[in-house]
N, C-alpha and C positions, 0 to 999 in steps of 0.2 A: 406241439403242446403249449399251452399257455404258461407264461413265466410265473414262477412262484413268488409271492411277496417276500421282500427281504426284511428279516427281523434283526434289528440292531441289538447290540449288547445292552443298551439302555432300556430298550423295550422288553428284552428278556428279563432284565433285572426287575423292572416294574411289574411284569407279569408274575415273577416269582414272589415279590413282596405282596401283591394282591392275593395270590393263592395262599401264602402263609398266613396273611391276616384273616382270610375267610376261614381257614382251618382252625385258627386260634379262637375265632368267634364261635364256631360250631362246638368246639370242645368246651368253651366257657358256658355256653347255653345248656349243654347236656349236664355239666357239673352243677349248674345252678338248679336245674330241675331235679336232679337226683338228691340234692341236699335240701330241697324245699319240703316243708311240712304240708303244703297245700297242693303240691303237684304243679306249681307254676315256676317261680324262681325264688331262690333264697333271698335275694335283694327285695323282691316284692313282698315276701313274708314280713320282713322288717317294717316296710311301709304300712302294710295292713295292720300289723300289731301296734304300730305307733298310733295309727288312727283309732284303733280300739281303745288304747289307753287314754288318748285325748278325749274320746267320747265319754268314757266312763268317768273321768275326772270332771268334765263339764256337766255331766248329768247327775253327779253325786248329790248336790243340794236339792235340785228338783225332785229326785227320787225319794230322798229323805222326807221332803215336804209332802209328797204323795202318800207315803207310808203313814205319816202322822195324820193326815186328813182322813185316810181310810180307817185308821184306828179310832179316831174320834167319832166318825160316822157309825162304826160298828158298836160303840158303847150304848147305842139305843137298843140293841138286842143282846149284847154280851156284856158281862160284868167288866168294868174298867180294868181290873187287875189283870185279866186274861188278855185284853187287847193291848195293854201296856207291855205285858211280857212278850207278846208276839211282835209288837212294833220294835221293842228293844233288840230282839234276836235278829230281825230283818236288818235293822240299821247297823248292828254289830257286824253281821256278815258282809253288808255293803261296805263298811269301813275297811274290812280285810281286803276286799277286792280293790278298793281305792288305794290302799297302801301298796299293794302289789303293782298297781299301775304307776304309782309314783316311783317305786324302786326300778321299774323297767325304764322309765324316762331318764333316770339318773345313771343307768348302766352304760357301759362303753359299747357303742355300736360295733366296734371291731371284734368284740368278744360275743356277739349275738349268737345264741343257740335257739333256733326256731322251735325245735321239738321240745326242749326243756321249758321254755316260756309258755308254749301252748299247753303243756301238761299242768303247769302252775296256774294259769288263768282258768283252765277248764275245772280244776279242782276248786278254786275259789268260787266260780260261778255255780258249781254243783252245791256247795255249802249255802250259797245265797239262794239258790232255787229251793233247797230243802227247807230253809227258814220260811220262805213264802208258803210252802206246802202245809205248814202247821196251821194255816188258815182253816183247813178241813176239820180241825179239832174243836172249832167253835160250836159245832152241832152237839158236842157232848155236854156243854154247859148252858145251852139255850134251846129255845123252841125251834126245831128244824123247819117246820112249815113256814114260819115267817122269815127265817134266816137265809134260806136257799137263794132267793133272788139277790140278796145283798152279796152273798159269797160269789155268785155268778158274775155280778158287776165288778167285784174286786179282782176276780181272776182275769177278766178281759182287760182291765186297766193295767194289771201287772204284766200280762203277756205283751201287750202293745208297747208299754214303756221299755221293757227289757229288750224286746226284739229290735226296737229302733236304736237303743244304746249300744247293743253288741253286734250289729250287723257286719262289722269288719272282721269278726271271728266267728264263723258259723257254728263250730262246736260249742262255743260259749253261749250262743243264742239258744241252742237246743237245751243245754243243761240249766240255764237260768229260767226257762219257761216250762219245760216239760214236767218237772216234779209237781208244781202247783196245779197244773192242768190235770195231771193224772190222778192226784189224790182227791181233788174237788169233784172230778167227773165220777170217780169210783164212789165217792160219798153220795152224790146225787142219785146214781143208779141204785145204790143200796137203800136209800130212803124210798124209792119207788114213786109211782104216780106219773101221770101224763106230763105235768108241768116239769117235774124233775128230769124225766127222760129227755124232754125237749131242751131244757137248759144244758144237760150233759152233752147232747149232740151239738148244740151251738158252741159250747166251750171247746169241744174237739175240733170243730170246723174253724173256730177262731185261732186255735193253736196252729193248725195246718196253714191257714192263710197268712198269719204273721210270720211264721217260720219261712214260708215261701217268699213273702215280701222282703224279709231280712236277707235271704239268699239273692234276690234280684238286686237289692242295694249293694250287696257284696260284689256281685258280678259287675255292676256298673262302676263301683269304686276300683275294682281290679282292672277293668278296661281303661279307666282314666290313668291309673298308675302305669299300665303297659304303654299307652300312648305317650305319656310323659317320659318313660324310659327310652322309647324309640326316638322321641324328639331330642333327648339329651345325647343319645348315641349318635344321632345324625349331626348334632351340633359339634360333638367331639370329632367325628370324621371330617366334617367341613373345616374345623380348626386345624386338624392334622393335615388335610389337603392344602390348606392355606400356607401352613409352615413349609410343606414340601414344595409348593409353588414358589414361595419366597426364596427357598434354598436353591431351587432350580434356576430362578431368575438371577440370583447372585452369581451362580456358576456361569450362566450365559453371559452376564455382563462382564465377568472376569475374562471369559474366553473372547468376548468381543473386543475388550480392551487389549488383550494380548495379541489378537489378530491385527488390530489397528496399529499397535506399536511395531509388530513384525513387518506389516506392509509399508509403514512409513520408513522404517530402517532400510528395508530391502529396496524401496524406491530410490533412496539416495545412493545406497551402495551399488545398485545395478545400473542406474542411469548414468552415473559419472563415468565408469569405464565404457559403457555402451556408446556414449557420445564420442568418446575418443576413438573407439573402434570404427564407428560410422564415419567420422571425419577423416581419419587416416586412410580408411578403405576407399573413400571417395577420391582422395588425392591419388592413391595408387591406381584406381580404376580409370581416372581421367588422365593419368600420365603427365601431371602438371610439372613434375621435376625431370621429365625426360622419358623417352620410350623404354619399355622393358626389353632386356636382352632375350628373355624367354617369353614368348607370347602367352603361354599358359598362365603366367603371373597375373596378367590383366583379367583373365577369366576368373582366377581364384579371388582376386580383389573384388570383382563384381559379386561373387557368391558370398563373400564375407560381408559386403555392404548390404546385400539383400537379407541375409540372415540377421544382421544387427537391426535392420529396420523392422523385420518381423518380430524379433524379441522385444524391441522397444514398444511396438504397437500392442503386443500382448500384455506388457507391464502396465501400459496406460489403461487398457481395457479392464484389467484386474483392479486397478486403483479406482476407476470410475464405478465399477460394479460394487466394490466394497463401500465407497462413500455413499452410493445410493441406498444400499441395504442398511447402512448405519444411520441413515437420515441426515447425513451431513453434506449432501449434494444440493447446493443452493442455486436456484435459477437466477440469472441476471437478466431480468425481463425488460424488454423494450419493444418498440414498434418495428416489426421486420416484414420483409416481403418474402413469402414462401416461394414465389416464382423465381426471384433473384437467387435465393439460396439454392434452389434446385438447378438453376442454370449453371451456377458456379460448380456445383458438385458434378454436373454432367461434363463440363469441360475438364475437370480434374480426372475423371474416370474414362474419358474418351480414348486416351492413348492406350490404356489397358484393354479396352474393348477392341480397338483396331489391331492390337498385337495378336489377339485371338481370332480376328476376322469376324467379330460380332457386330451386328448392326444395332446401334444405340439410337432409339427414336425418342424425341422429347415432345410432348403434347401439353398445351396449356389451355385452360378454360378462359372464357371472356370476362373482362372487367372484374378481376379478382382483387378485393381490397386487401389491406395489410393485416398482419396478425400481431397479437400481443404475446411474446414468448421470448425464450432464450435463443439467440441466434446460433451460438456455439453448439448447444444441445440439439437444435433442429438440424443443423448442418451434419452433426454426427449421425443422426437418424437417417438422413438421406444417403450419406456416404456408406453407412453400414448396409442399407438395403441394396444400393447399386453394387457395392463390392461383392455381396453374396450372390446377386443375380449373375454378374459377370464371371464370378469364380465357378459357379456350378452350371453355367450354360456351355455346351460344347461349341467347338469351332463352327463358324458360319451360322451361328444361331442368332437370335434376335431378343433384345431387351427393350421394353417400352416403359418410359418414365412419364407419368401423367400427374399433373397438378390441376385440380378443379374443385368445384363446390361439392359438398356432401349433401345428402338428402335432407338433413336437419338444418341446413344453412351454414354449416361450418365449412372447413376446407380439408382436403385430403391429399396425400401423396401416395400414388400407386406405382409399384414396380412389378412388371409382369415379364416372365421369361418363358422360353420354350425348352427348358432344360429337362433333366430326367424326372423331375418331380419327387415328391416325398410320399411314401406309403402312409396310409391313414393312421395305422397303429404307431407310427414313429413321430407324428407331429408333436405330441406332448414332449417327447425326448428332445426334439430339435429346439423347442422353446425353452428348455431348461438349461441351467448353467452348465457349460462344457458338454452339452448334448449335441450329437451329430447323427444324422441318418446313415444307415448302412450303405445304401446305394450311392449317396453323395461321397462317402469316404472312398469308394472304388473309382468314381468317375471324375473326381476333381482334386485339386490341391488341398492339402490338409489345413485346418484352421483350429482355433482354440475353442470354438463353440460359445463365444461370449457376445457376439454381435447382436443377435436377436433378443436375448435377455436384457441387454442394455437398452435396446430400442423400446422394449416393453416398459421398462422402468421409467425412461424419459417421458414416454407418452402418458404414463400414470401421473407423473409430476405435473404435466400440462393438462390434467383432467381429460385426456383424450383416450382413444381406443386403438388397439393394434389387432389386426386380423390377418390370418394366414390361410390361404386356400390353395390346395395342391391336389393334383391327380397324377398318379404314376404314369410316366411316359408322355404326359401332356403339358408339363410345366407347372410353374408356381406363380401365384400372385400374392403380394403382401401389401396391405393398406394401412397407413398411419393416418388417423382421422383426428383433427383438432376440433374442439367443440365450438358451437355457435357463439358462446360467451367470449371467445378470444378473437373473434373477427372484428376488426376496427372499421365498421361501416362509416361512410361519409356522413357528416353531420350537416344539417341544414344551416345556411348562413345566418348569422345573428344580425337582425335589423334593429338598429337603435331608433327608438321613438323620440321625436323632437317634442320639446315642451311648448306650451302655448306662446310664451314670449318670443321664442325663436321663429315660430310660424308668423306671428304678427309682424316681427321685424322684417322678415323676408317679404311679406305682403306689402309693407309700407315702402 
């Protein structure tokens, strides 16, 4: 069965926070819709009503001017006293709406009640619409035949102006335009005649059109507010995510500092007694102060010496990996010979290979130039690769060390063995820190699992590449490739040009 992914406590905590945040957002959206007077969101109601109040205040003077102009024009057919009385009532009702809009703008947004303010504005717009509808009474004091076209034109102007000014609040649009349209249309139908019927039909169509236009403007404005709200919510989420990321980064930095301090302290505390253990065990193993009375003591001293060396190597590997991951592993770069480094490493590992009866073969390419790199780090790469190959190759096996050019003009180190190999699904584990393959654990001596991760990191610092190819029961090949940019190709000799005076003097 495939292994299940491991979910850490931090991941579970983050998933819990995300789920809780999503649930809170859903509940908040539902509450906003339930408390909204328009079926959208309560916060959107405030924005729309604020736009309505702004529009009414901005259009107050133009509307008063339109009413005055219409009243003046109507005096050609209606006595001035009646037009003045009508204009005064319209302006007075408009003033009431304007005062309500000003009171709304001065109110506390935290105490906003969408339903209450909607009722107030609709009542004011109803009074304003009824004052416009008194226009139909002009036919009682004037000749209807000549007045109906004028009334029709005044209705269209009133409906258009009020629809545009109140589009942010659809009920207000309807109540400010419908009374005048209904009364004038009824009046035109009552007067009869083809012209009046036509004007009545056009007035109704105009009412429908401008109400529809106002609703389209309202939908567009609502969409704009919705997008703005989503953008603000996204900005808030990004800001919250940034704060969480900063907090996580601070925790990670603190953990990294604590780890570095711990490793630095433990390095000193462990290396000091280890050096003493290794030194004294070396003395006991070599019997420098005389032979042991009990032969087993020499064997025990050898075991102590080997264990101390193993522990010291583990500590050094841990410190190297920690410095690399912390970005504090600095390369001391110089011109080095990859062939010479590989040859030194082969000599160092040859005794271990012979002890297990392993054939260690070294092959070198022709005319390999030098490299620009850190000799100590490159030496560690080759030693780790050879050590792993010898460690996991059975007795009487074979390990091939190859140094040659790579396909892109760089140089590579290849170590190939005929050991047990690595299952394909365990390669990623082997390349991870402290990772070991299951078959390798059964067939070879135990290790810390840090050699290959350190090799990977060192090759990354050299802008190189590390590849591992393995097949179960057929062996493993690991290749560390250095890029073309680090190859120090031989430069052409510099030829100094002689000046003319030198040439003339030699000729003379």
